[in-house]
C-alpha positions, 0 to 999 in steps of 0.5 A, spaced: 452 466 527 458 465 532 461 462 528 461 467 523 464 471 527 470 468 528 471 466 522 471 473 519 475 475 525 480 470 522 479 472 516 480 480 518 486 477 520 491 475 515 487 479 509 489 485 506 484 490 501 488 495 497 482 501 495 482 504 489 482 511 491 488 513 494 491 512 501 497 516 500 498 523 502 501 526 496 505 531 501 509 527 504 514 522 500 513 514 497 518 512 503 515 516 507 508 514 507 512 507 508 515 508 515 509 511 516 504 505 514 510 502 519 510 506 525 503 505 525 502 498 523 509 494 525 508 495 533 512 490 535 517 492 531 524 495 532 526 502 528 530 498 525 526 493 522 521 498 520 527 501 516 529 495 513 521 493 511 521 499 508 527 499 504 525 492 502 518 494 499 521 499 495 525 494 491 520 490 491 516 495 488 521 498 484 520 505 487 528 506 487 527 511 483 521 516 485 522 514 493 524 520 495 519 524 491 513 527 493 506 523 491 503 529 490 496 532 490 492 536 484 496 542 486 503 538 487 506 535 482 509 528 485 509 521 482 506 517 476 500 514 476 503 507 477 508 509 483 503 512 486 499 505 486 505 502 488 505 506 494 499 505 497 500 496 495 507 497 500 503 500 505 497 494 506 504 490 505 508 493 512 503 488 515 505 481 511 499 479 510 499 472 506 492 474 501 492 481 499 486 483 495 487 490 489 480 494 487 479 494 479 479 500 475 476 498 468 480 503 463 477 501 457 472 498 454 476 493 450 478 492 458 470 492 458 470 486 452 474 482 456 471 482 462 
C-alpha cells in the first residue's frame, strides 16, 4: 500500500490531464488565462520568465491571432472552440509536464465506428 502511494505521488508529479470541460475563465483573454495559470503554477519563476513562457505557448499553440480576444461565455462572444481547447491545453503546459493526457470527445457516429 505504501509503495502504491509513492508511485501515485511520482505519477501525479510528472503527468497532467486536460479535462474535456473548459477550465478557462471566459471573461479573460487567452493571454490573461495563460498568464493567470503561470502565476499560480510557476511560483519560483520570475515575472519575465512567466511572460516568456506564456508568449512561447501562444506561438506554439497557434494562438497569436486570438491572444488578446476574450475566451467567451454563453453571453460573451469569444474565440472558436478549437482555440478555446488549445487555451485549455496551454494552461496545463505551463508547468512543462513530461506527460500530458487529453480528454477525447466523441464527435459523431463515424468516430464511434473507428474506436
